[in-house]
mmJSON file of the N, C-alpha and C atoms, coordinates in Angstrom:
{"data_MODEL":{"atom_site":{
"group_PDB":["ATOM","ATOM","ATOM","ATOM","ATOM","ATOM","ATOM","ATOM","ATOM","ATOM","ATOM","ATOM","ATOM","ATOM","ATOM","ATOM","ATOM","ATOM","ATOM","ATOM","ATOM","ATOM","ATOM","ATOM","ATOM","ATOM","ATOM","ATOM","ATOM","ATOM","ATOM","ATOM","ATOM","ATOM","ATOM","ATOM","ATOM","ATOM","ATOM","ATOM","ATOM","ATOM","ATOM","ATOM","ATOM","ATOM","ATOM","ATOM","ATOM","ATOM","ATOM","ATOM","ATOM","ATOM","ATOM","ATOM","ATOM","ATOM","ATOM","ATOM","ATOM","ATOM","ATOM","ATOM","ATOM","ATOM","ATOM","ATOM","ATOM","ATOM","ATOM","ATOM","ATOM","ATOM","ATOM","ATOM","ATOM","ATOM","ATOM","ATOM","ATOM","ATOM","ATOM","ATOM","ATOM","ATOM","ATOM","ATOM","ATOM","ATOM","ATOM","ATOM","ATOM","ATOM","ATOM","ATOM","ATOM","ATOM","ATOM","ATOM","ATOM","ATOM","ATOM","ATOM","ATOM","ATOM","ATOM","ATOM","ATOM","ATOM","ATOM","ATOM","ATOM","ATOM","ATOM","ATOM","ATOM","ATOM","ATOM","ATOM","ATOM","ATOM","ATOM","ATOM","ATOM","ATOM","ATOM","ATOM","ATOM","ATOM","ATOM","ATOM","ATOM","ATOM","ATOM","ATOM","ATOM","ATOM","ATOM","ATOM","ATOM","ATOM","ATOM","ATOM","ATOM","ATOM","ATOM","ATOM","ATOM","ATOM","ATOM","ATOM","ATOM","ATOM","ATOM","ATOM","ATOM","ATOM","ATOM","ATOM","ATOM","ATOM","ATOM","ATOM","ATOM","ATOM","ATOM","ATOM","ATOM","ATOM","ATOM","ATOM","ATOM","ATOM","ATOM","ATOM","ATOM","ATOM","ATOM","ATOM","ATOM","ATOM","ATOM","ATOM","ATOM","ATOM","ATOM","ATOM","ATOM","ATOM","ATOM","ATOM","ATOM","ATOM","ATOM"],
"id":[1,2,3,4,5,6,7,8,9,10,11,12,13,14,15,16,17,18,19,20,21,22,23,24,25,26,27,28,29,30,31,32,33,34,35,36,37,38,39,40,41,42,43,44,45,46,47,48,49,50,51,52,53,54,55,56,57,58,59,60,61,62,63,64,65,66,67,68,69,70,71,72,73,74,75,76,77,78,79,80,81,82,83,84,85,86,87,88,89,90,91,92,93,94,95,96,97,98,99,100,101,102,103,104,105,106,107,108,109,110,111,112,113,114,115,116,117,118,119,120,121,122,123,124,125,126,127,128,129,130,131,132,133,134,135,136,137,138,139,140,141,142,143,144,145,146,147,148,149,150,151,152,153,154,155,156,157,158,159,160,161,162,163,164,165,166,167,168,169,170,171,172,173,174,175,176,177,178,179,180,181,182,183,184,185,186,187,188,189,190,191,192,193,194,195],
"type_symbol":["N","C","C","N","C","C","N","C","C","N","C","C","N","C","C","N","C","C","N","C","C","N","C","C","N","C","C","N","C","C","N","C","C","N","C","C","N","C","C","N","C","C","N","C","C","N","C","C","N","C","C","N","C","C","N","C","C","N","C","C","N","C","C","N","C","C","N","C","C","N","C","C","N","C","C","N","C","C","N","C","C","N","C","C","N","C","C","N","C","C","N","C","C","N","C","C","N","C","C","N","C","C","N","C","C","N","C","C","N","C","C","N","C","C","N","C","C","N","C","C","N","C","C","N","C","C","N","C","C","N","C","C","N","C","C","N","C","C","N","C","C","N","C","C","N","C","C","N","C","C","N","C","C","N","C","C","N","C","C","N","C","C","N","C","C","N","C","C","N","C","C","N","C","C","N","C","C","N","C","C","N","C","C","N","C","C","N","C","C","N","C","C","N","C","C"],
"label_atom_id":["N","CA","C","N","CA","C","N","CA","C","N","CA","C","N","CA","C","N","CA","C","N","CA","C","N","CA","C","N","CA","C","N","CA","C","N","CA","C","N","CA","C","N","CA","C","N","CA","C","N","CA","C","N","CA","C","N","CA","C","N","CA","C","N","CA","C","N","CA","C","N","CA","C","N","CA","C","N","CA","C","N","CA","C","N","CA","C","N","CA","C","N","CA","C","N","CA","C","N","CA","C","N","CA","C","N","CA","C","N","CA","C","N","CA","C","N","CA","C","N","CA","C","N","CA","C","N","CA","C","N","CA","C","N","CA","C","N","CA","C","N","CA","C","N","CA","C","N","CA","C","N","CA","C","N","CA","C","N","CA","C","N","CA","C","N","CA","C","N","CA","C","N","CA","C","N","CA","C","N","CA","C","N","CA","C","N","CA","C","N","CA","C","N","CA","C","N","CA","C","N","CA","C","N","CA","C","N","CA","C","N","CA","C","N","CA","C","N","CA","C","N","CA","C","N","CA","C"],
"label_alt_id":[null,null,null,null,null,null,null,null,null,null,null,null,null,null,null,null,null,null,null,null,null,null,null,null,null,null,null,null,null,null,null,null,null,null,null,null,null,null,null,null,null,null,null,null,null,null,null,null,null,null,null,null,null,null,null,null,null,null,null,null,null,null,null,null,null,null,null,null,null,null,null,null,null,null,null,null,null,null,null,null,null,null,null,null,null,null,null,null,null,null,null,null,null,null,null,null,null,null,null,null,null,null,null,null,null,null,null,null,null,null,null,null,null,null,null,null,null,null,null,null,null,null,null,null,null,null,null,null,null,null,null,null,null,null,null,null,null,null,null,null,null,null,null,null,null,null,null,null,null,null,null,null,null,null,null,null,null,null,null,null,null,null,null,null,null,null,null,null,null,null,null,null,null,null,null,null,null,null,null,null,null,null,null,null,null,null,null,null,null,null,null,null,null,null,null],
"label_comp_id":["GLN","GLN","GLN","VAL","VAL","VAL","SER","SER","SER","ALA","ALA","ALA","ALA","ALA","ALA","GLY","GLY","GLY","PRO","PRO","PRO","VAL","VAL","VAL","ALA","ALA","ALA","TRP","TRP","TRP","VAL","VAL","VAL","SER","SER","SER","ALA","ALA","ALA","GLU","GLU","GLU","GLY","GLY","GLY","LEU","LEU","LEU","GLY","GLY","GLY","GLN","GLN","GLN","GLY","GLY","GLY","GLN","GLN","GLN","VAL","VAL","VAL","GLY","GLY","GLY","GLY","GLY","GLY","GLN","GLN","GLN","ALA","ALA","ALA","ILE","ILE","ILE","SER","SER","SER","PHE","PHE","PHE","PRO","PRO","PRO","PHE","PHE","PHE","ARG","ARG","ARG","MET","MET","MET","THR","THR","THR","ALA","ALA","ALA","VAL","VAL","VAL","LEU","LEU","LEU","GLU","GLU","GLU","HIS","HIS","HIS","ARG","ARG","ARG","GLY","GLY","GLY","ASP","ASP","ASP","GLU","GLU","GLU","TRP","TRP","TRP","LEU","LEU","LEU","LEU","LEU","LEU","VAL","VAL","VAL","GLN","GLN","GLN","SER","SER","SER","HIS","HIS","HIS","VAL","VAL","VAL","SER","SER","SER","LEU","LEU","LEU","PRO","PRO","PRO","THR","THR","THR","PRO","PRO","PRO","GLY","GLY","GLY","GLN","GLN","GLN","GLU","GLU","GLU","GLU","GLU","GLU","GLY","GLY","GLY","ASN","ASN","ASN","SER","SER","SER","VAL","VAL","VAL","PRO","PRO","PRO","VAL","VAL","VAL"],
"label_asym_id":["A","A","A","A","A","A","A","A","A","A","A","A","A","A","A","A","A","A","A","A","A","A","A","A","A","A","A","A","A","A","A","A","A","A","A","A","A","A","A","A","A","A","A","A","A","A","A","A","A","A","A","A","A","A","A","A","A","A","A","A","A","A","A","A","A","A","A","A","A","A","A","A","A","A","A","A","A","A","A","A","A","A","A","A","A","A","A","A","A","A","A","A","A","A","A","A","A","A","A","A","A","A","A","A","A","A","A","A","A","A","A","A","A","A","A","A","A","A","A","A","A","A","A","A","A","A","A","A","A","A","A","A","A","A","A","A","A","A","A","A","A","A","A","A","A","A","A","A","A","A","A","A","A","A","A","A","A","A","A","A","A","A","A","A","A","A","A","A","A","A","A","A","A","A","A","A","A","A","A","A","A","A","A","A","A","A","A","A","A","A","A","A","A","A","A"],
"label_entity_id":["1","1","1","1","1","1","1","1","1","1","1","1","1","1","1","1","1","1","1","1","1","1","1","1","1","1","1","1","1","1","1","1","1","1","1","1","1","1","1","1","1","1","1","1","1","1","1","1","1","1","1","1","1","1","1","1","1","1","1","1","1","1","1","1","1","1","1","1","1","1","1","1","1","1","1","1","1","1","1","1","1","1","1","1","1","1","1","1","1","1","1","1","1","1","1","1","1","1","1","1","1","1","1","1","1","1","1","1","1","1","1","1","1","1","1","1","1","1","1","1","1","1","1","1","1","1","1","1","1","1","1","1","1","1","1","1","1","1","1","1","1","1","1","1","1","1","1","1","1","1","1","1","1","1","1","1","1","1","1","1","1","1","1","1","1","1","1","1","1","1","1","1","1","1","1","1","1","1","1","1","1","1","1","1","1","1","1","1","1","1","1","1","1","1","1"],
"label_seq_id":[1,1,1,2,2,2,3,3,3,4,4,4,5,5,5,6,6,6,7,7,7,8,8,8,9,9,9,10,10,10,11,11,11,12,12,12,13,13,13,14,14,14,15,15,15,16,16,16,17,17,17,18,18,18,19,19,19,20,20,20,21,21,21,22,22,22,23,23,23,24,24,24,25,25,25,26,26,26,27,27,27,28,28,28,29,29,29,30,30,30,31,31,31,32,32,32,33,33,33,34,34,34,35,35,35,36,36,36,37,37,37,38,38,38,39,39,39,40,40,40,41,41,41,42,42,42,43,43,43,44,44,44,45,45,45,46,46,46,47,47,47,48,48,48,49,49,49,50,50,50,51,51,51,52,52,52,53,53,53,54,54,54,55,55,55,56,56,56,57,57,57,58,58,58,59,59,59,60,60,60,61,61,61,62,62,62,63,63,63,64,64,64,65,65,65],
"pdbx_PDB_ins_code":[null,null,null,null,null,null,null,null,null,null,null,null,null,null,null,null,null,null,null,null,null,null,null,null,null,null,null,null,null,null,null,null,null,null,null,null,null,null,null,null,null,null,null,null,null,null,null,null,null,null,null,null,null,null,null,null,null,null,null,null,null,null,null,null,null,null,null,null,null,null,null,null,null,null,null,null,null,null,null,null,null,null,null,null,null,null,null,null,null,null,null,null,null,null,null,null,null,null,null,null,null,null,null,null,null,null,null,null,null,null,null,null,null,null,null,null,null,null,null,null,null,null,null,null,null,null,null,null,null,null,null,null,null,null,null,null,null,null,null,null,null,null,null,null,null,null,null,null,null,null,null,null,null,null,null,null,null,null,null,null,null,null,null,null,null,null,null,null,null,null,null,null,null,null,null,null,null,null,null,null,null,null,null,null,null,null,null,null,null,null,null,null,null,null,null],
"Cartn_x":[1.299,0.454,-0.01,-0.955,-2.103,-2.958,-2.49,-2.597,-3.254,-4.61,-5.591,-5.634,-5.704,-6.381,-7.018,-8.395,-9.677,-8.983,-8.884,-9.333,-7.795,-6.438,-5.402,-4.84,-4.493,-4.046,-2.291,-1.652,-0.589,-0.527,0.849,1.02,1.675,2.761,4.059,4.007,5.062,5.501,6.473,6.759,7.534,7.341,7.602,7.364,8.518,8.26,9.198,8.899,9.72,8.999,9.634,9.752,9.904,9.765,10.658,10.556,11.788,11.815,12.895,14.073,15.351,17.081,17.32,17.195,18.106,17.381,15.969,15.516,15.397,16.32,16.641,15.54,14.589,14.214,14.457,14.41,14.904,13.638,14.302,13.149,13.84,13.2,14.514,13.197,13.971,13.311,13.221,11.964,11.31,10.672,10.975,10.084,9.783,7.962,7.16,6.264,6.377,5.407,4.524,3.149,2.553,2.098,1.184,0.089,-1.151,-1.881,-3.183,-3.996,-5.082,-6.385,-7.394,-8.41,-9.84,-10.251,-10.712,-11.281,-12.599,-13.958,-15.186,-15.31,-15.563,-15.773,-14.661,-13.728,-12.79,-10.987,-10.376,-9.1,-7.703,-7.5,-6.468,-5.007,-3.861,-2.8,-1.682,-1.621,-0.782,1.011,0.989,2.626,3.62,4.223,5.041,6.149,6.636,8.502,8.449,9.565,9.81,11.338,12.199,13.365,13.694,15.083,15.869,16.856,16.757,17.63,19.195,20.549,21.183,21.577,22.254,22.964,23.424,23.249,24.108,23.928,22.841,22.529,21.556,22.141,21.376,20.169,19.414,17.958,18.675,17.881,18.412,19.405,20.127,21.59,21.144,21.966,21.85,22.854,22.931,24.385,24.969,26.584,27.145,27.096,27.094,26.86,28.307],
"Cartn_y":[7.747,6.81,5.617,5.877,4.55,3.94,2.656,2.1,0.565,0.071,-0.68,-1.762,-3.01,-3.687,-5.038,-5.518,-5.799,-5.838,-7.22,-7.026,-6.201,-6.057,-5.875,-4.334,-3.922,-2.572,-2.204,-1.065,-0.981,0.355,0.809,2.263,2.264,3.883,4.031,5.519,5.711,7.333,7.691,8.745,9.175,10.287,10.336,11.079,11.667,12.615,13.047,12.731,11.66,11.8,12.691,12.61,13.259,12.69,12.73,11.859,12.7,12.156,12.427,11.626,12.087,10.661,11.401,11.065,11.664,13.051,12.851,14.278,15.494,15.402,16.159,15.554,16.522,16.707,16.177,15.362,15.306,15.028,15.132,14.522,13.969,13.179,12.431,12.177,11.918,11.088,9.847,9.355,7.89,7.763,6.453,6.32,4.883,4.363,3.719,3.137,1.33,0.346,-0.585,-0.413,-1.233,-2.232,-2.938,-4.022,-3.989,-3.961,-4.309,-5.04,-6.131,-7.159,-6.662,-6.409,-6.264,-7.84,-7.793,-8.736,-8.553,-9.317,-8.995,-7.23,-6.591,-5.387,-4.618,-4.842,-4.54,-3.986,-3.499,-3.599,-4.089,-4.7,-5.431,-5.178,-4.394,-4.374,-6.111,-6.177,-7.57,-7.32,-6.436,-6.234,-4.646,-4.405,-3.273,-3.153,-1.9,-2.001,-0.304,-0.039,1.239,1.238,2.541,2.324,3.898,4.334,5.517,5.684,7.054,6.997,7.017,6.8,7.085,8.499,8.984,10.333,11.356,12.032,12.761,11.965,10.636,10.008,11.165,11.32,12.656,11.248,12.778,12.217,11.13,9.965,9.11,8.236,8.156,7.407,6.31,5.23,4.337,4.051,3.423,3.384,1.802,2.359,0.297,-0.264,-1.673,-2.862,-3.45],
"Cartn_z":[-33.73,-35.056,-34.651,-34.944,-34.881,-36.145,-36.611,-37.565,-36.473,-38.093,-37.479,-39.018,-38.603,-39.714,-38.731,-39.163,-38.168,-36.963,-36.177,-35.034,-33.868,-34.861,-34.615,-34.824,-33.974,-33.936,-33.724,-33.947,-33.806,-33.363,-32.454,-32.065,-32.041,-32.546,-32.348,-31.974,-31.091,-30.208,-29.912,-29.922,-29.091,-27.995,-26.96,-25.895,-25.093,-23.744,-22.958,-21.332,-21.062,-19.735,-18.29,-17.252,-16.014,-15.13,-14.139,-12.777,-12.036,-10.867,-9.95,-9.622,-9.678,-9.059,-8.025,-7.039,-5.824,-5.437,-5.352,-5.206,-6.512,-7.602,-8.34,-9.84,-10.344,-11.581,-12.417,-13.435,-14.501,-15.247,-17.246,-18.708,-19.1,-20.085,-20.937,-21.99,-23.188,-24.583,-24.495,-24.923,-25.356,-26.161,-26.995,-27.849,-27.358,-28.103,-27.715,-29.028,-28.344,-29.876,-28.996,-29.33,-28.833,-29.741,-29.531,-29.945,-29.332,-29.98,-29.301,-29.872,-29.322,-29.909,-29.266,-30.483,-30.027,-29.683,-28.163,-28.307,-27.417,-28.15,-27.153,-27.443,-26.047,-26.295,-25.965,-26.243,-25.112,-26.408,-26.093,-26.906,-25.733,-25.785,-25.284,-25.324,-24.569,-25.14,-24.636,-26.091,-26.182,-26.234,-26.802,-26.573,-26.743,-25.511,-25.738,-25.327,-26.408,-25.833,-25.873,-24.964,-24.604,-24.762,-25.225,-25.783,-25.268,-24.887,-24.398,-25.502,-26.667,-27.508,-26.222,-27.194,-26.674,-26.494,-24.829,-24.638,-26.121,-26.531,-27.866,-29.327,-29.056,-30.407,-31.418,-32.335,-33.814,-33.882,-34.185,-34.919,-36.341,-36.593,-37.872,-37.57,-36.498,-36.439,-35.472,-35.638,-34.686,-34.205,-32.79,-32.207,-33.245,-33.569,-33.852,-32.562,-32.847,-32.304,-32.613],
"occupancy":[1.0,1.0,1.0,1.0,1.0,1.0,1.0,1.0,1.0,1.0,1.0,1.0,1.0,1.0,1.0,1.0,1.0,1.0,1.0,1.0,1.0,1.0,1.0,1.0,1.0,1.0,1.0,1.0,1.0,1.0,1.0,1.0,1.0,1.0,1.0,1.0,1.0,1.0,1.0,1.0,1.0,1.0,1.0,1.0,1.0,1.0,1.0,1.0,1.0,1.0,1.0,1.0,1.0,1.0,1.0,1.0,1.0,1.0,1.0,1.0,1.0,1.0,1.0,1.0,1.0,1.0,1.0,1.0,1.0,1.0,1.0,1.0,1.0,1.0,1.0,1.0,1.0,1.0,1.0,1.0,1.0,1.0,1.0,1.0,1.0,1.0,1.0,1.0,1.0,1.0,1.0,1.0,1.0,1.0,1.0,1.0,1.0,1.0,1.0,1.0,1.0,1.0,1.0,1.0,1.0,1.0,1.0,1.0,1.0,1.0,1.0,1.0,1.0,1.0,1.0,1.0,1.0,1.0,1.0,1.0,1.0,1.0,1.0,1.0,1.0,1.0,1.0,1.0,1.0,1.0,1.0,1.0,1.0,1.0,1.0,1.0,1.0,1.0,1.0,1.0,1.0,1.0,1.0,1.0,1.0,1.0,1.0,1.0,1.0,1.0,1.0,1.0,1.0,1.0,1.0,1.0,1.0,1.0,1.0,1.0,1.0,1.0,1.0,1.0,1.0,1.0,1.0,1.0,1.0,1.0,1.0,1.0,1.0,1.0,1.0,1.0,1.0,1.0,1.0,1.0,1.0,1.0,1.0,1.0,1.0,1.0,1.0,1.0,1.0,1.0,1.0,1.0,1.0,1.0,1.0],
"B_iso_or_equiv":[0.0,0.0,0.0,0.0,0.0,0.0,0.0,0.0,0.0,0.0,0.0,0.0,0.0,0.0,0.0,0.0,0.0,0.0,0.0,0.0,0.0,0.0,0.0,0.0,0.0,0.0,0.0,0.0,0.0,0.0,0.0,0.0,0.0,0.0,0.0,0.0,0.0,0.0,0.0,0.0,0.0,0.0,0.0,0.0,0.0,0.0,0.0,0.0,0.0,0.0,0.0,0.0,0.0,0.0,0.0,0.0,0.0,0.0,0.0,0.0,0.0,0.0,0.0,0.0,0.0,0.0,0.0,0.0,0.0,0.0,0.0,0.0,0.0,0.0,0.0,0.0,0.0,0.0,0.0,0.0,0.0,0.0,0.0,0.0,0.0,0.0,0.0,0.0,0.0,0.0,0.0,0.0,0.0,0.0,0.0,0.0,0.0,0.0,0.0,0.0,0.0,0.0,0.0,0.0,0.0,0.0,0.0,0.0,0.0,0.0,0.0,0.0,0.0,0.0,0.0,0.0,0.0,0.0,0.0,0.0,0.0,0.0,0.0,0.0,0.0,0.0,0.0,0.0,0.0,0.0,0.0,0.0,0.0,0.0,0.0,0.0,0.0,0.0,0.0,0.0,0.0,0.0,0.0,0.0,0.0,0.0,0.0,0.0,0.0,0.0,0.0,0.0,0.0,0.0,0.0,0.0,0.0,0.0,0.0,0.0,0.0,0.0,0.0,0.0,0.0,0.0,0.0,0.0,0.0,0.0,0.0,0.0,0.0,0.0,0.0,0.0,0.0,0.0,0.0,0.0,0.0,0.0,0.0,0.0,0.0,0.0,0.0,0.0,0.0,0.0,0.0,0.0,0.0,0.0,0.0],
"pdbx_formal_charge":[null,null,null,null,null,null,null,null,null,null,null,null,null,null,null,null,null,null,null,null,null,null,null,null,null,null,null,null,null,null,null,null,null,null,null,null,null,null,null,null,null,null,null,null,null,null,null,null,null,null,null,null,null,null,null,null,null,null,null,null,null,null,null,null,null,null,null,null,null,null,null,null,null,null,null,null,null,null,null,null,null,null,null,null,null,null,null,null,null,null,null,null,null,null,null,null,null,null,null,null,null,null,null,null,null,null,null,null,null,null,null,null,null,null,null,null,null,null,null,null,null,null,null,null,null,null,null,null,null,null,null,null,null,null,null,null,null,null,null,null,null,null,null,null,null,null,null,null,null,null,null,null,null,null,null,null,null,null,null,null,null,null,null,null,null,null,null,null,null,null,null,null,null,null,null,null,null,null,null,null,null,null,null,null,null,null,null,null,null,null,null,null,null,null,null],
"auth_seq_id":[1,1,1,2,2,2,3,3,3,4,4,4,5,5,5,6,6,6,7,7,7,8,8,8,9,9,9,10,10,10,11,11,11,12,12,12,13,13,13,14,14,14,15,15,15,16,16,16,17,17,17,18,18,18,19,19,19,20,20,20,21,21,21,22,22,22,23,23,23,24,24,24,25,25,25,26,26,26,27,27,27,28,28,28,29,29,29,30,30,30,31,31,31,32,32,32,33,33,33,34,34,34,35,35,35,36,36,36,37,37,37,38,38,38,39,39,39,40,40,40,41,41,41,42,42,42,43,43,43,44,44,44,45,45,45,46,46,46,47,47,47,48,48,48,49,49,49,50,50,50,51,51,51,52,52,52,53,53,53,54,54,54,55,55,55,56,56,56,57,57,57,58,58,58,59,59,59,60,60,60,61,61,61,62,62,62,63,63,63,64,64,64,65,65,65],
"auth_comp_id":["GLN","GLN","GLN","VAL","VAL","VAL","SER","SER","SER","ALA","ALA","ALA","ALA","ALA","ALA","GLY","GLY","GLY","PRO","PRO","PRO","VAL","VAL","VAL","ALA","ALA","ALA","TRP","TRP","TRP","VAL","VAL","VAL","SER","SER","SER","ALA","ALA","ALA","GLU","GLU","GLU","GLY","GLY","GLY","LEU","LEU","LEU","GLY","GLY","GLY","GLN","GLN","GLN","GLY","GLY","GLY","GLN","GLN","GLN","VAL","VAL","VAL","GLY","GLY","GLY","GLY","GLY","GLY","GLN","GLN","GLN","ALA","ALA","ALA","ILE","ILE","ILE","SER","SER","SER","PHE","PHE","PHE","PRO","PRO","PRO","PHE","PHE","PHE","ARG","ARG","ARG","MET","MET","MET","THR","THR","THR","ALA","ALA","ALA","VAL","VAL","VAL","LEU","LEU","LEU","GLU","GLU","GLU","HIS","HIS","HIS","ARG","ARG","ARG","GLY","GLY","GLY","ASP","ASP","ASP","GLU","GLU","GLU","TRP","TRP","TRP","LEU","LEU","LEU","LEU","LEU","LEU","VAL","VAL","VAL","GLN","GLN","GLN","SER","SER","SER","HIS","HIS","HIS","VAL","VAL","VAL","SER","SER","SER","LEU","LEU","LEU","PRO","PRO","PRO","THR","THR","THR","PRO","PRO","PRO","GLY","GLY","GLY","GLN","GLN","GLN","GLU","GLU","GLU","GLU","GLU","GLU","GLY","GLY","GLY","ASN","ASN","ASN","SER","SER","SER","VAL","VAL","VAL","PRO","PRO","PRO","VAL","VAL","VAL"],
"auth_asym_id":["A","A","A","A","A","A","A","A","A","A","A","A","A","A","A","A","A","A","A","A","A","A","A","A","A","A","A","A","A","A","A","A","A","A","A","A","A","A","A","A","A","A","A","A","A","A","A","A","A","A","A","A","A","A","A","A","A","A","A","A","A","A","A","A","A","A","A","A","A","A","A","A","A","A","A","A","A","A","A","A","A","A","A","A","A","A","A","A","A","A","A","A","A","A","A","A","A","A","A","A","A","A","A","A","A","A","A","A","A","A","A","A","A","A","A","A","A","A","A","A","A","A","A","A","A","A","A","A","A","A","A","A","A","A","A","A","A","A","A","A","A","A","A","A","A","A","A","A","A","A","A","A","A","A","A","A","A","A","A","A","A","A","A","A","A","A","A","A","A","A","A","A","A","A","A","A","A","A","A","A","A","A","A","A","A","A","A","A","A","A","A","A","A","A","A"],
"auth_atom_id":["N","CA","C","N","CA","C","N","CA","C","N","CA","C","N","CA","C","N","CA","C","N","CA","C","N","CA","C","N","CA","C","N","CA","C","N","CA","C","N","CA","C","N","CA","C","N","CA","C","N","CA","C","N","CA","C","N","CA","C","N","CA","C","N","CA","C","N","CA","C","N","CA","C","N","CA","C","N","CA","C","N","CA","C","N","CA","C","N","CA","C","N","CA","C","N","CA","C","N","CA","C","N","CA","C","N","CA","C","N","CA","C","N","CA","C","N","CA","C","N","CA","C","N","CA","C","N","CA","C","N","CA","C","N","CA","C","N","CA","C","N","CA","C","N","CA","C","N","CA","C","N","CA","C","N","CA","C","N","CA","C","N","CA","C","N","CA","C","N","CA","C","N","CA","C","N","CA","C","N","CA","C","N","CA","C","N","CA","C","N","CA","C","N","CA","C","N","CA","C","N","CA","C","N","CA","C","N","CA","C","N","CA","C","N","CA","C","N","CA","C","N","CA","C","N","CA","C"],
"pdbx_PDB_model_num":[1,1,1,1,1,1,1,1,1,1,1,1,1,1,1,1,1,1,1,1,1,1,1,1,1,1,1,1,1,1,1,1,1,1,1,1,1,1,1,1,1,1,1,1,1,1,1,1,1,1,1,1,1,1,1,1,1,1,1,1,1,1,1,1,1,1,1,1,1,1,1,1,1,1,1,1,1,1,1,1,1,1,1,1,1,1,1,1,1,1,1,1,1,1,1,1,1,1,1,1,1,1,1,1,1,1,1,1,1,1,1,1,1,1,1,1,1,1,1,1,1,1,1,1,1,1,1,1,1,1,1,1,1,1,1,1,1,1,1,1,1,1,1,1,1,1,1,1,1,1,1,1,1,1,1,1,1,1,1,1,1,1,1,1,1,1,1,1,1,1,1,1,1,1,1,1,1,1,1,1,1,1,1,1,1,1,1,1,1,1,1,1,1,1,1]
}}}
């Protein structure tokens, strides 16, 4: 999802990452947010954050702290 107001845009997304650990293929869900700023002729990434849900965490629930 992308939203914008004037020279600022923000993005939120969910995805599935893939990689290898110890030669074994893995996949993992992740969440991402980012803020971009329009400067001159280009959009620059000025902030981003990626997080991984806790294994077994149900959708819509957060882990108590």
